[in-house]
N, C-alpha and C positions, 0 to 999 in steps of 0.2 A: 539277914542272909544277904551276902553280896550278890550283885546282879549277875555275876558269871555262874553262880551255882543255882541250879533249879531242881526242884524235886522231880523224880521220875514220873510220879503219878499224883494227881490231885485227889485227895480223899473225897469219896462220895458222901453226901449228907446222910445222916443216920435215919432220918425220917423223910417223908415226902412233902414236908411243909414248904421247902424252898422251891421244889418243882411245881407245887400247886400254886404258890404265889406268882411264879414266872408265868404259868399258864393263864392265871387270872389277869395279870397285867397285859399279856398278849391279846387275850380276848377283848379286853376293854379298849386297847389301842386299835384293834381291828374294827370294833364297833364305831369308834370315833371316825375312822377313815371312811367306813361305809356310810355313816350319817352325813358326812361332808360331801361325799359323791352324790348322795341322794338330793341334797340341797342344791347342788350345782347342775344337776341333770335337767335338761329341757324336755325329756320324754317322761310323761306322767307314769306310764307303766313301769319303766325302768326305775324311776324314783321310788315307786311303791315297793318294788322288789328289794331295792337297796335298803330302804328304811326297815322293811320286815327283817332282813338279814341282820341289820344292826341291832334291832330289838332282840333277836334270837341270841346273838353273841353276848349281849348284856345279861340276859336271863341265864345263859350258860355260865357266865362268870360269877353271878350271884350264887347259883347252885354249887359251883365248884368251891367257892370261898367258904360256903357254909358246911361243906361235906368234911367228914373226918378222914376219908381215904382218897387217894388219887385214883380215878378210874383208869382201867386198862384201855389203851387205844383200840379203836375198832380195827379189826383185821378183815381183809378180804377172804371170803370162804369159797373155795371151789371155783375160783376165777371170776366170780360174780362181782360186778361193780355196783355198790349201793346207789340206787337211784338213777343208774345209767345203763345203757345198753353195753354189753361187753364189746371190746374192740374186735373188729373183724380182721 
């Protein structure tokens, strides 16, 4: 196809495997960044939190890679913010 011609729409994948692989890759990359930040941190409490979050992202990536379906994203219900106070 010449470079001047482009399709109007890119076809979506027929299954969620591509989306799942992208999400797994993103989770693993995020885990690496968090682990590096934990190693560089001079604050022990912050380093512990970053290391815990890195481990959570890795575990999430493993679960997602092993799953057959792509989970639905979490949605805010009734204006509540999960784990946080609602904005005032």
